[in-house]
Each structure stands twice: as structure tokens, then as C-alpha cells.
DRENNUNU-211454 format. One record per residue (C-alpha): x, y, z negated; residue in one letter; chain. Coordinates in Angstrom, 2 decimals, padded with zeros to 5 digits. Layout:
<papas>
+---------+---------+---------+--------+--------+
:      px :      py :      pz : residu : chaine :
+---------+---------+---------+--------+--------+
:       X :       Y :       Z :      A :      A :
...
+---------+---------+---------+--------+--------+
</papas>
This chain:
<papas>
+---------+---------+---------+--------+--------+
:      px :      py :      pz : residu : chaine :
+---------+---------+---------+--------+--------+
:  072.08 : -004.19 :  168.68 :      M :      A :
:  069.50 : -002.21 :  170.69 :      K :      A :
:  069.26 : -005.07 :  173.21 :      V :      A :
:  068.89 : -007.66 :  170.46 :      L :      A :
:  066.33 : -005.58 :  168.60 :      S :      A :
:  064.22 : -005.07 :  171.73 :      Q :      A :
:  064.40 : -008.77 :  172.55 :      M :      A :
:  063.26 : -009.57 :  169.01 :      A :      A :
:  060.37 : -007.11 :  169.35 :      I :      A :
:  059.34 : -008.63 :  172.69 :      D :      A :
:  059.38 : -012.11 :  171.22 :      L :      A :
:  057.44 : -010.97 :  168.16 :      K :      A :
:  054.67 : -009.48 :  170.31 :      H :      A :
:  054.86 : -012.18 :  173.00 :      D :      A :
:  055.78 : -009.47 :  175.52 :      N :      A :
:  057.62 : -011.83 :  177.84 :      T :      A :
:  055.63 : -011.46 :  181.04 :      S :      A :
:  058.69 : -011.40 :  183.33 :      K :      A :
:  060.13 : -014.62 :  181.89 :      F :      A :
:  058.81 : -017.56 :  179.92 :      S :      A :
:  058.94 : -017.26 :  176.14 :      K :      A :
:  061.28 : -020.25 :  176.11 :      R :      A :
:  063.72 : -018.43 :  178.43 :      D :      A :
:  063.59 : -015.25 :  176.35 :      V :      A :
:  064.00 : -017.21 :  173.13 :      N :      A :
:  067.06 : -018.96 :  174.56 :      E :      A :
:  068.44 : -015.63 :  175.78 :      S :      A :
:  067.91 : -014.17 :  172.32 :      F :      A :
:  069.85 : -016.98 :  170.68 :      R :      A :
:  072.57 : -016.79 :  173.32 :      N :      A :
:  072.86 : -013.02 :  172.88 :      K :      A :
:  073.32 : -013.46 :  169.14 :      I :      A :
:  075.97 : -016.10 :  169.71 :      L :      A :
:  077.64 : -013.90 :  172.33 :      E :      A :
:  077.90 : -011.07 :  169.82 :      E :      A :
:  079.22 : -013.47 :  167.18 :      V :      A :
:  081.72 : -014.80 :  169.70 :      G :      A :
:  080.90 : -018.52 :  169.77 :      V :      A :
:  078.83 : -020.89 :  171.88 :      S :      A :
:  075.63 : -022.67 :  170.91 :      L :      A :
:  077.49 : -025.98 :  170.64 :      E :      A :
:  080.33 : -024.47 :  168.59 :      D :      A :
:  077.99 : -022.88 :  166.03 :      I :      A :
:  076.70 : -026.38 :  165.17 :      K :      A :
:  080.16 : -027.17 :  163.85 :      N :      A :
:  080.13 : -026.40 :  160.09 :      P :      A :
:  083.65 : -024.94 :  160.22 :      K :      A :
:  082.80 : -022.61 :  163.10 :      V :      A :
:  079.55 : -021.66 :  161.38 :      Y :      A :
:  081.36 : -020.79 :  158.14 :      R :      A :
:  083.84 : -018.58 :  160.00 :      R :      A :
:  081.13 : -016.66 :  161.87 :      N :      A :
:  078.07 : -016.66 :  159.63 :      K :      A :
:  078.73 : -013.15 :  158.26 :      V :      A :
:  078.47 : -011.67 :  161.76 :      A :      A :
:  075.45 : -013.87 :  162.49 :      L :      A :
:  073.63 : -012.72 :  159.35 :      F :      A :
:  074.41 : -009.08 :  160.10 :      E :      A :
:  072.71 : -009.40 :  163.49 :      L :      A :
:  069.68 : -011.15 :  161.99 :      V :      A :
:  069.46 : -008.50 :  159.24 :      E :      A :
:  069.44 : -005.73 :  161.83 :      E :      A :
:  066.76 : -007.41 :  163.94 :      A :      A :
:  064.57 : -007.97 :  160.88 :      V :      A :
:  065.01 : -004.35 :  159.76 :      N :      A :
:  063.83 : -003.05 :  163.13 :      V :      A :
:  060.89 : -005.45 :  163.37 :      L :      A :
:  059.54 : -004.77 :  159.88 :      I :      A :
:  059.66 : -001.00 :  160.26 :      E :      A :
:  058.32 : -001.11 :  163.83 :      E :      A :
:  055.39 : -003.33 :  162.83 :      G :      A :
:  054.32 : -001.16 :  159.90 :      I :      A :
:  054.58 :  002.06 :  161.91 :      K :      A :
:  052.40 :  000.65 :  164.67 :      N :      A :
:  049.74 : -000.48 :  162.23 :      Q :      A :
:  049.63 :  002.38 :  159.73 :      F :      A :
:  051.18 :  005.38 :  161.44 :      D :      A :
:  047.99 :  007.44 :  161.05 :      S :      A :
:  048.20 :  007.66 :  157.26 :      F :      A :
:  051.54 :  006.18 :  156.18 :      V :      A :
:  054.77 :  008.20 :  156.24 :      E :      A :
:  057.87 :  006.01 :  156.35 :      T :      A :
:  061.31 :  007.03 :  155.08 :      S :      A :
:  064.68 :  005.30 :  154.82 :      N :      A :
:  067.19 :  006.01 :  152.05 :      I :      A :
:  070.56 :  004.54 :  151.07 :      A :      A :
:  070.90 :  002.07 :  148.21 :      F :      A :
:  070.85 :  003.84 :  144.84 :      G :      A :
:  069.07 :  006.95 :  146.12 :      N :      A :
:  065.55 :  008.20 :  145.41 :      Q :      A :
:  063.04 :  009.88 :  147.68 :      K :      A :
:  060.97 :  012.79 :  146.36 :      T :      A :
:  058.21 :  014.36 :  148.42 :      F :      A :
:  056.83 :  017.83 :  147.96 :      K :      A :
:  053.07 :  017.64 :  147.76 :      V :      A :
:  051.28 :  020.81 :  148.97 :      P :      A :
:  048.10 :  022.03 :  147.35 :      D :      A :
:  045.22 :  021.60 :  149.80 :      T :      A :
:  042.88 :  024.04 :  148.01 :      A :      A :
:  042.05 :  027.33 :  149.74 :      T :      A :
:  042.25 :  030.75 :  148.12 :      F :      A :
:  039.11 :  032.32 :  146.72 :      A :      A :
:  038.33 :  035.65 :  148.41 :      V :      A :
:  036.90 :  038.36 :  146.13 :      A :      A :
:  034.76 :  041.39 :  146.85 :      T :      A :
:  036.42 :  044.48 :  145.33 :      I :      A :
:  035.83 :  048.19 :  145.20 :      A :      A :
:  037.88 :  050.52 :  147.39 :      D :      A :
:  041.03 :  051.75 :  145.73 :      G :      A :
:  041.53 :  048.84 :  143.31 :      T :      A :
:  043.76 :  045.79 :  143.25 :      Q :      A :
:  042.61 :  044.37 :  139.95 :      N :      A :
:  042.35 :  040.75 :  141.14 :      L :      A :
:  043.00 :  037.44 :  139.51 :      R :      A :
:  046.23 :  036.07 :  140.94 :      R :      A :
:  046.27 :  032.71 :  142.68 :      Q :      A :
:  049.32 :  030.56 :  143.11 :      R :      A :
:  050.59 :  028.47 :  145.99 :      L :      A :
:  050.77 :  025.34 :  143.88 :      D :      A :
:  052.70 :  022.25 :  144.88 :      A :      A :
:  053.78 :  019.09 :  143.15 :      G :      A :
:  056.42 :  016.40 :  143.56 :      N :      A :
:  056.04 :  012.68 :  144.18 :      L :      A :
:  058.99 :  010.34 :  143.61 :      T :      A :
:  058.55 :  006.88 :  145.12 :      V :      A :
:  059.92 :  004.03 :  143.02 :      T :      A :
:  061.29 :  001.09 :  145.00 :      T :      A :
:  061.66 : -002.54 :  143.97 :      S :      A :
:  063.41 : -005.54 :  145.47 :      T :      A :
:  061.23 : -008.00 :  147.38 :      K :      A :
:  062.71 : -011.40 :  148.16 :      G :      A :
:  062.03 : -014.60 :  150.09 :      I :      A :
:  064.05 : -017.80 :  149.70 :      K :      A :
:  063.86 : -020.52 :  152.35 :      V :      A :
:  065.75 : -023.76 :  152.85 :      Y :      A :
:  066.58 : -026.22 :  155.59 :      E :      A :
:  067.88 : -029.78 :  155.55 :      E :      A :
:  071.60 : -029.96 :  156.23 :      Y :      A :
:  071.15 : -032.71 :  158.84 :      A :      A :
:  068.78 : -030.50 :  160.84 :      R :      A :
:  071.24 : -027.65 :  160.56 :      F :      A :
:  074.02 : -029.84 :  161.98 :      L :      A :
:  071.72 : -030.88 :  164.82 :      A :      A :
:  071.18 : -027.22 :  165.74 :      G :      A :
:  067.49 : -027.38 :  164.87 :      D :      A :
:  067.33 : -024.05 :  163.02 :      I :      A :
:  065.15 : -021.80 :  165.18 :      D :      A :
:  066.48 : -018.34 :  164.35 :      W :      A :
:  063.77 : -016.61 :  166.39 :      E :      A :
:  061.06 : -018.43 :  164.42 :      N :      A :
:  062.92 : -017.73 :  161.18 :      F :      A :
:  063.03 : -014.01 :  161.97 :      I :      A :
:  059.36 : -013.86 :  162.95 :      N :      A :
:  058.27 : -015.62 :  159.76 :      K :      A :
:  060.32 : -013.19 :  157.65 :      L :      A :
:  058.87 : -010.19 :  159.47 :      V :      A :
:  055.27 : -011.44 :  159.30 :      T :      A :
:  055.60 : -012.26 :  155.60 :      S :      A :
:  057.05 : -008.86 :  154.70 :      Y :      A :
:  054.61 : -006.92 :  156.86 :      N :      A :
:  051.69 : -008.77 :  155.25 :      N :      A :
:  053.02 : -007.95 :  151.78 :      Q :      A :
:  053.60 : -004.28 :  152.63 :      I :      A :
:  050.06 : -004.05 :  154.03 :      A :      A :
:  048.70 : -005.56 :  150.81 :      V :      A :
:  050.74 : -003.11 :  148.72 :      D :      A :
:  049.44 : -000.17 :  150.78 :      I :      A :
:  045.82 : -001.16 :  150.33 :      Y :      A :
:  046.28 : -002.08 :  146.68 :      T :      A :
:  047.67 :  001.41 :  146.09 :      A :      A :
:  044.79 :  003.04 :  147.95 :      L :      A :
:  042.13 :  000.89 :  146.31 :      Y :      A :
:  043.62 :  001.57 :  142.88 :      G :      A :
:  043.66 :  005.29 :  143.63 :      A :      A :
:  039.84 :  005.26 :  143.61 :      Y :      A :
:  039.87 :  005.79 :  139.84 :      D :      A :
:  041.90 :  008.97 :  140.31 :      N :      A :
:  039.45 :  010.42 :  142.82 :      L :      A :
:  036.76 :  012.76 :  141.59 :      S :      A :
:  033.36 :  013.54 :  143.07 :      A :      A :
:  032.55 :  013.94 :  145.89 :      P :      A :
:  035.51 :  011.90 :  147.25 :      Y :      A :
:  034.68 :  008.61 :  145.47 :      A :      A :
:  031.43 :  006.87 :  146.35 :      V :      A :
:  030.19 :  003.44 :  145.28 :      S :      A :
:  027.07 :  001.41 :  145.98 :      G :      A :
:  025.17 :  000.20 :  149.01 :      A :      A :
:  025.91 :  001.99 :  152.26 :      F :      A :
:  023.77 :  005.01 :  153.11 :      V :      A :
:  024.44 :  006.78 :  156.41 :      A :      A :
:  023.63 :  010.28 :  155.13 :      S :      A :
:  025.99 :  009.86 :  152.16 :      E :      A :
:  028.78 :  008.71 :  154.47 :      M :      A :
:  028.17 :  011.83 :  156.57 :      D :      A :
:  028.54 :  013.94 :  153.43 :      A :      A :
:  031.73 :  012.15 :  152.34 :      L :      A :
:  033.32 :  012.67 :  155.76 :      I :      A :
:  032.32 :  016.34 :  155.74 :      D :      A :
:  033.84 :  016.86 :  152.29 :      H :      A :
:  037.19 :  015.36 :  153.34 :      V :      A :
:  037.16 :  017.33 :  156.59 :      S :      A :
:  036.30 :  020.59 :  154.82 :      A :      A :
:  039.02 :  020.08 :  152.20 :      A :      A :
:  041.73 :  019.37 :  154.77 :      T :      A :
:  040.50 :  021.35 :  157.77 :      N :      A :
:  040.95 :  018.21 :  159.86 :      A :      A :
:  038.97 :  015.54 :  161.64 :      D :      A :
:  038.80 :  012.15 :  159.94 :      C :      A :
:  038.99 :  008.44 :  160.72 :      T :      A :
:  037.29 :  005.61 :  158.85 :      I :      A :
:  039.65 :  002.72 :  158.02 :      W :      A :
:  038.95 : -000.74 :  156.68 :      G :      A :
:  038.91 : -004.42 :  157.55 :      T :      A :
:  036.48 : -005.56 :  160.21 :      K :      A :
:  034.24 : -006.96 :  157.49 :      A :      A :
:  034.24 : -003.58 :  155.74 :      S :      A :
:  033.58 : -001.59 :  158.89 :      L :      A :
:  030.61 : -003.79 :  159.77 :      R :      A :
:  028.89 : -002.29 :  156.73 :      K :      A :
:  029.26 :  001.22 :  158.18 :      V :      A :
:  026.10 :  001.49 :  160.25 :      T :      A :
:  024.95 :  004.63 :  162.08 :      P :      A :
:  021.36 :  005.75 :  161.62 :      A :      A :
:  020.71 :  005.50 :  165.36 :      E :      A :
:  022.12 :  002.64 :  167.42 :      I :      A :
:  022.20 :  002.53 :  171.22 :      S :      A :
:  022.58 : -000.51 :  173.46 :      D :      A :
:  026.15 :  000.58 :  174.25 :      A :      A :
:  026.95 :  000.70 :  170.53 :      M :      A :
:  025.54 : -002.80 :  170.09 :      K :      A :
:  027.79 : -003.99 :  172.91 :      Q :      A :
:  030.80 : -002.28 :  171.28 :      A :      A :
:  030.01 : -003.95 :  167.96 :      R :      A :
:  029.79 : -007.32 :  169.68 :      N :      A :
:  033.16 : -006.78 :  171.36 :      E :      A :
:  035.10 : -005.26 :  168.43 :      M :      A :
:  033.22 : -006.60 :  165.43 :      G :      A :
:  032.14 : -003.12 :  164.30 :      Y :      A :
:  030.60 : -000.07 :  165.94 :      Y :      A :
:  033.84 :  001.78 :  166.57 :      G :      A :
:  032.33 :  005.23 :  165.99 :      V :      A :
:  030.13 :  006.45 :  163.16 :      F :      A :
:  028.21 :  009.64 :  164.01 :      N :      A :
:  031.20 :  011.04 :  165.88 :      G :      A :
:  033.90 :  009.77 :  163.49 :      T :      A :
:  036.13 :  007.00 :  164.92 :      P :      A :
:  036.69 :  003.79 :  162.99 :      M :      A :
:  039.90 :  001.75 :  163.01 :      N :      A :
:  040.20 : -001.83 :  161.77 :      A :      A :
:  043.09 : -003.07 :  159.68 :      I :      A :
:  044.33 : -006.56 :  160.41 :      K :      A :
:  043.39 : -008.95 :  157.62 :      Q :      A :
:  045.98 : -011.27 :  156.05 :      A :      A :
:  046.05 : -014.22 :  153.67 :      H :      A :
:  047.78 : -014.17 :  150.32 :      T :      A :
:  050.86 : -016.38 :  150.92 :      P :      A :
:  050.17 : -020.05 :  150.25 :      G :      A :
:  046.39 : -019.61 :  149.96 :      T :      A :
:  043.27 : -019.11 :  152.06 :      N :      A :
:  042.35 : -016.02 :  150.05 :      T :      A :
:  042.12 : -012.73 :  151.91 :      F :      A :
:  044.85 : -010.36 :  150.84 :      A :      A :
:  042.92 : -007.17 :  151.66 :      I :      A :
:  039.54 : -006.52 :  150.07 :      G :      A :
:  036.56 : -006.16 :  152.38 :      S :      A :
:  034.39 : -004.16 :  150.00 :      N :      A :
:  035.76 : -000.69 :  150.66 :      F :      A :
:  036.33 :  001.77 :  153.47 :      A :      A :
:  038.60 :  004.83 :  153.50 :      M :      A :
:  038.01 :  008.21 :  155.07 :      I :      A :
:  041.44 :  009.49 :  156.05 :      I :      A :
:  042.07 :  013.02 :  157.40 :      P :      A :
:  044.08 :  013.23 :  160.61 :      N :      A :
:  046.79 :  015.55 :  159.28 :      I :      A :
:  050.56 :  015.71 :  159.44 :      G :      A :
:  051.11 :  015.15 :  155.71 :      D :      A :
:  050.07 :  011.52 :  155.36 :      R :      A :
:  048.70 :  010.34 :  152.02 :      I :      A :
:  050.73 :  007.11 :  151.72 :      I :      A :
:  054.51 :  007.25 :  151.33 :      K :      A :
:  056.47 :  004.10 :  152.19 :      L :      A :
:  060.17 :  004.21 :  151.35 :      V :      A :
:  062.75 :  001.60 :  152.37 :      Y :      A :
:  065.88 :  001.59 :  150.22 :      E :      A :
:  068.94 :  000.26 :  152.02 :      G :      A :
:  068.96 : -002.43 :  154.67 :      D :      A :
:  067.76 : -006.01 :  154.63 :      A :      A :
:  070.24 : -008.51 :  153.19 :      I :      A :
:  070.56 : -012.24 :  153.82 :      I :      A :
:  072.63 : -014.39 :  151.49 :      E :      A :
:  073.31 : -018.09 :  151.85 :      E :      A :
:  073.66 : -020.62 :  149.04 :      T :      A :
:  076.74 : -022.78 :  149.75 :      P :      A :
:  075.71 : -026.14 :  151.15 :      V :      A :
:  077.29 : -028.22 :  148.37 :      M :      A :
:  075.61 : -026.21 :  145.60 :      T :      A :
:  072.31 : -028.12 :  145.83 :      N :      A :
:  072.21 : -031.81 :  144.98 :      Q :      A :
:  070.30 : -032.57 :  148.19 :      D :      A :
:  072.84 : -030.58 :  150.29 :      M :      A :
:  070.04 : -028.41 :  151.65 :      S :      A :
:  070.81 : -025.01 :  153.17 :      M :      A :
:  069.26 : -022.06 :  151.31 :      E :      A :
:  068.82 : -018.51 :  152.54 :      Y :      A :
:  067.77 : -015.59 :  150.35 :      L :      A :
:  066.34 : -012.58 :  152.14 :      F :      A :
:  065.83 : -009.34 :  150.21 :      I :      A :
:  064.64 : -005.87 :  151.12 :      K :      A :
:  063.81 : -002.94 :  148.82 :      K :      A :
:  060.81 : -000.73 :  149.37 :      Y :      A :
:  058.20 :  001.23 :  147.46 :      G :      A :
:  054.67 :  002.51 :  148.14 :      V :      A :
:  052.96 :  005.50 :  146.54 :      A :      A :
:  049.79 :  007.54 :  147.07 :      V :      A :
:  049.66 :  011.34 :  146.94 :      I :      A :
:  047.28 :  011.94 :  144.05 :      A :      A :
:  046.55 :  015.50 :  145.18 :      Q :      A :
:  045.65 :  014.38 :  148.69 :      G :      A :
:  042.09 :  014.77 :  149.84 :      K :      A :
:  040.68 :  011.53 :  151.19 :      Y :      A :
:  037.58 :  009.48 :  150.52 :      G :      A :
:  036.93 :  005.91 :  149.41 :      I :      A :
:  033.60 :  004.12 :  149.50 :      W :      A :
:  033.36 :  000.97 :  147.40 :      R :      A :
:  030.48 : -001.10 :  148.72 :      F :      A :
:  028.17 : -002.85 :  146.26 :      A :      A :
+---------+---------+---------+--------+--------+
</papas>
């Protein structure tokens, strides 16, 4: 499984420098068939396929699980904490209070002080089932034309896009729960961005990073711009650093089936670089693939249902900033 998972990751990221992608793709298919215990020609036989499809689906499920989780961690590791739980379980996080204690001036020989509590809350992440159903013509299946590597990559890309959208929807929606000075709206002003960053940093005792799409980050403009910064903006699409605070771009995506951007480009987030990340992403159970029997559909098409449960939540007590641009 480790070999298959790594091969799937290499194919996903086109990391096939030692061999051609065609060779690696063929090796990936052959490795799956080797684990199932049949040859490429044999699996085209409907009877052989029926006898071995459970093992085949288990391998594909495992590869998809690894790729989805690996892709999200690589993209959002700075502010998303990922957890895995078994089916039927729940994940509850303890949320520490980020406020500092007030220090009083008192007279010698007295301890008459107002008590302060180490306050903490709980956050339970609710998961829901996300599904994709695809189909293939039976004749193409018999001809061996199902490209399992392409099938896996499309599943992974689709789920990762949806998870990214859910993460940003949760963060964008959390704006209404933020109070001053952590929520700013209107046209960009460099001095106000400086203040917002300082507030988040002071509240968390941590350095910060500005996150957003490239279109969002292009609106974050330092007061003074050097030739080197202009070159960086030309190369990356945004300045990369705002008055000492690094900026990181989030990959944009389309809403499935449309040309509409899935992630809004009218806001930027100021995220503290701390261990307790403000977004909690919980996967419940493993990915599951189920097949609709070939004779069920009138057109004899092959159907595959892929489901995976996950949930996304934002720590309401967390200190971070959001700027909604006018």
C-alpha cells in the first residue's frame, strides 16, 4: 500500500523525472493488478473483474485517502489542523483562551485581588458525507479503456477543491463573529493593515502570515515599493512580503461545472503562526467506492459512487484577522 500510495502521489504531482509518465502510469496499473492477483488482460473479463473488484476498490480507496489528505496538508498546513476518526465517532477540540492576565498594583501585605480564570472552551466538529457518482460505458469497460490513474486524480482534485472551498467559506463566514479590531472592511490602507497585523500578533504572541488568492494579495500594497519588490510581484503575481509580513497565495479553483471562481478574491486573512491552528478539518472513516451492478441501468453503463465524510470548523475564540476589500 505504501508503494501504491507513493506512486499515486508521484503521478498526481507529475513527479516522474526518472521515468516517463506513461511508464509510471502503466506500472501503477500493473501494481494494482499484481496486488489484486490478476493480469491486465484478465481484468477485462467481466467474470474475473467481478471476482476481484472488491480488492481493486480497496486499493483505489486507500490511494485516494492518502492523496486527499496529503494534498490538503501541503496546501493548508499553516492554519488547518487535520484529524482522522473512525465512523460513528466525534472529534472535540479544547480551545484555549488566548487572553493574558491583568496584572494589578497592590499594597504590601494584601492579597485582595480579583481572581482570573484560565478559561477554555470546546469545539465539536460535525462531519457530513460528500459524494461523487461517475459512470462509464460498458463497451469501454470491456475494452479496458477505464484509466484508473485518471479516475483517481479526478476524484482527488474534485474533493480537494471542495474542501478548500469549505475552508474558505468557513473563514469568510467567521468575519461576522469577529469583533474590532480583528475585522476590517473597505478599501486597502497600508497603515490599517499594519495595525491589524499588530493586533493579531499582540493577541497571540506570534508572527503572522497574510493569506488569500493571488487576486486578493495584489490588493495588499506596501507604502514603499522597491525595484526588487516590483520584480517579485511580476514573478509571483503579488509582492510576497508586506512590511515584513510574508504573504502566501491560495490556489484558486472553479465551482464544479462552471467557470465561476470557488474562492472569493475580495478578502485576505491575517493568520498567526502558532501551534493551535484556527481551522479544524476532521475526516470520519475511510473513503468508500461502491459500484452499481452493470445490468441495473437500462443503458448497461457502469456506475461508481465515491463517498468520504469530513467536516470543517473555525475556532471562534481564535485571534486572527480578516480584511474584506471594498
